N, C-alpha and C positions, 0 to 999 in steps of 0.2 A: 401782602402789603395793601393798604387801602388805595382807593381810586381818588385822584386829586381832580376836582372840578373847578373851573375858572369862572370868574365873573363875566356876565354877558355884556362886555364893554363894546364889542363890535360883532359883526356877522361871523367872523372866523372863530371867535372865542365862545360863541353861543353854544355850540355843541361839542366843544373840545374837552377832552379829559385825558389824563395821563396817570401812570402808576407812580405813586410816591416812592422816590428813591432815597429817602432819608436814612434807610437802613444800610445803604451801600457806604462803604468806608473809605474808598479811594477813587480819585478821578483819573489819574494818570496810570496807564498800564505799565507793567514791568518791561523795561526796554529789551532785556535779553530774551523775553518770551514773545516778541512781536516781530513781524516781518512786513515788507511792503505788499500792497494789494493793488494790482493794476486793474482798472475797469475794462470790461469787454463790451459793454453797451449792447449785449445780445448778439454779438457777431462772432463768427468762427475764425479759423486761422487765415482764411482768404478775405476777411473783411465783409462777408455777406451776412445780412441779418437773418439769423436762424430763430430768434426769439423776439417777437415784437414787443413794443411798449416798454423797452428798457433803455436807460440812459440818464446821464446827469447824476445828481445825488452828491452828498457830502463825501469828502475824501476820508478814507478809513485806513487804519492799521490792523492787520490781521493778528489776532491773538492765537498763539499755538496752543491748542487744547490737547491734553493727554487723555484720549478716549480709551486707551488700553489699561493703563495704570499697573500693568503686570511687572514692569521693570522695578517698581517699588513695592513688590509683594512682601509682606511681613515687616515693613518699615513704618512705624507710626508717623503720622503727619498732623500738623496743626493748621487750622484755618487762620491765615494771617489777615486777609481782607476779602470782602465781597465787592465785586466790580460789575459795571455795566459793559456789555460787549455789543457794539453796533452790528456785528456780523451774525448775531443770533438773537432769539427772543428770550432765552433763559439767562439768568445771571450766572456769572462764573466766579469761582473761588480760587484765590491764590493760596496754595498749600506749601508750607515749609516743612520738610522732613528733618528728622533728627540728624541725618548726615549732612545737612546744610543745603541740599538741593531744593529747588523751587519748581513747582509745576502748576499749570492752570487746569482745573477740573470743572465740570458742570456742577453747579451748586445744587444741593438738595434743599427742598423747602423746610424751613425751621432751623437750619444751621446758622450759627453766629460766630463772630470772631472769637478765637480761643478754643473752639471745639476740636476734639481729637477724632481723626478718622484713620482707617487702615484698610489695606487691600490684601486679600489672601484667599486660598482655596476655601477655608471655612473661618468665618469671623462672627463677631457678636452681631445680632440682628438689631441694628439701629440705623437711622437715616444717615446717609453719607458713606457708610462702609460698603465695600465692594467685594463680592465673593462669587463662587460658582453657583449656578442656578440650582444644582442638585442639593445644596445645603440651605436653601431658602424655603421655609415652610409654605404650604399652600395658602392662598388668599392674601399673601403679602404683596404690597405694591412695589414695583421696581421701575427703573428707567435706565437709559443708556445701555440697552441690551445688545449683546453680541448675537450675530447670526452664525458666524463661523469662529471656532476657537482661535484666539490669538489675533483676530483681525481688528478688534476694537468695537466699541458700541456703535450701532447703526440705527436702532429703533428707539422711539420714545425719547427724543432728545430736545424737543422744543419746550417752551415755557408751559408749565402745568401738566405736562404729559406724564402718564404713568401706564404701565402694563401690569398685569396681575398673573401670579403663578397659579395655574389651575390644578396641575397635578405633576408630580415627579416620580410616579410609580413605574414608568417605562424603563426598559433596560438602557436605552441609548438616548431617547428624547424626552424632554419635558414639555408639557402643554402650557403655552403662554397666551393669555387673552390680551390682544393689542387694544390701543385706544379706540380703534374702529369697531370693536366688538368681535373682530376676527380672532379665531383660535388657531394658533400655529404651533407646529412642532419645532423645537429648538434643541440642539445638543445640550445635554445636561452639564457638560464641562465648560460651556460658555459662561462668561462673567456678566454680571449685572449689578447696578448700584441700587441699594435699598432706599426706598422713599419715593418722593415726587419731585420732579424737576422744579426749580425755583421760579418765582415770578408767576404765580398761579392766576393773578388777576389780569394777565396780559390780554386775554380774550375779551375783557370787559371795557377796554378803552375805546374812545372814539376819536378819530383823527381830526375831525372838525372842519378842515379846509383842504383845498387841493394843494396848497403850498407844502404841507407836511408830507404828502404823498410824493411830490416831486423831489423833495430832499432825501427821500428814501431810495431814489433811483428808479422810480416808476413813472413812465410817461403816460399821457392820456390815451384812453381807448375810445374809439369812435364806432358807432353802430353801422353795420353794413348797409342798412336800408336808407341811410342818409347820404351814402356815397353815390358816385356816378356809376353807370353800368360797366364802364371800363375798369373800375377799381374793385368791384365786388358783385357777385351774382345777385345779391339782394338789392342792388342799387337801381336808380331810375324811378320813374313814376312821378306823380304830382302830390305834393304835400305829404301827409302822413298816411300813405297807402300801405297795403300789406306787401309782403315780400314777393307775392305773385307766383308762388310755387308751392307744391304740396309738402315738400320737406325742406327744411333749412339746409344751407350748404356752407362750407368753409370758404374763405376768400379764394381758394384754388379750385373750387368746383366739386369737392368731395362731399358726400352726405355727412351731416353734422350730428344727427340724432337717429337712434334706432338701428345703428349698425355696430357690429362687434369690432373692437379696437385692440383686444388683447392678443398677443402673439401666441400661436398654438405651441410653439417650442419653448414656452416659459416653464422651465423645469421647477421653479420654486413652488408652483401650484401643487406639487406632489406632497409638500409638507403642510398644506393648509387643511385643517380638519373641518372648520366651519367658516364659510365665507361671510363677509360683512353684509352681503345682500341676501335676503331670504330666497330660498328656492334654488340656490346654486351650491353644489356640493363637490368636494374633492374626494380623494381616496379615503377609505375607512381603515382604521388601525385594527389589527387582530387582537 
């Protein structure tokens, strides 16, 4: 979808751009497929702030997305409408099945109202269809990829995301190249949707003003060096001085750069063939 640029009528419009939503066909969500969404404002169950710079924002209804689609395996479905979802960057599609059931799916790029899709162990290779990775040819792009069979899609779900099937020659695992260029082993019986997640121009928009950021539920961030010493280790000093230390620190005094942060007991690294950063390797397959 093209990028919509506004006239420079004021400072907020000068750099603002949005994605043209003229291809979306419905404004109101399906009421039976929505539920209430309470805001947490970055706080845990005790009311303590555990994630800073969160709060405010527009009120939202959560759209219940079917990330598995296994319950409707073998049942053809028709795209009834393409909709905007405020809870994610990709568009969503309202699918009506021949048995009368309706589900929300992550929309694939290029789908239109009236297109037919289906889920099964082995399906026709076309955008929107969902099948097991072992039946998808190498070099094909996929999204909404499962990590564990039956758990539902977990990877490559945001707007414009796509993974790539590198190889399915192994006995148990297939090699999948993620959007970060990392190559990972995924069980061949996991499901994935063929194609690219819709709204591929999402990364090209410019918010233009602080008000749009606040309405998304994000509060301002303040540099530590402009705070007082009691609020941040970088604080204090006169005017625009340096932070006054060799290595930057977090607001709680821990080193912020040059230290390892990955948990050594992270078992998922055993399934990583090629790391996204050069010079870091995991186990090699036989």
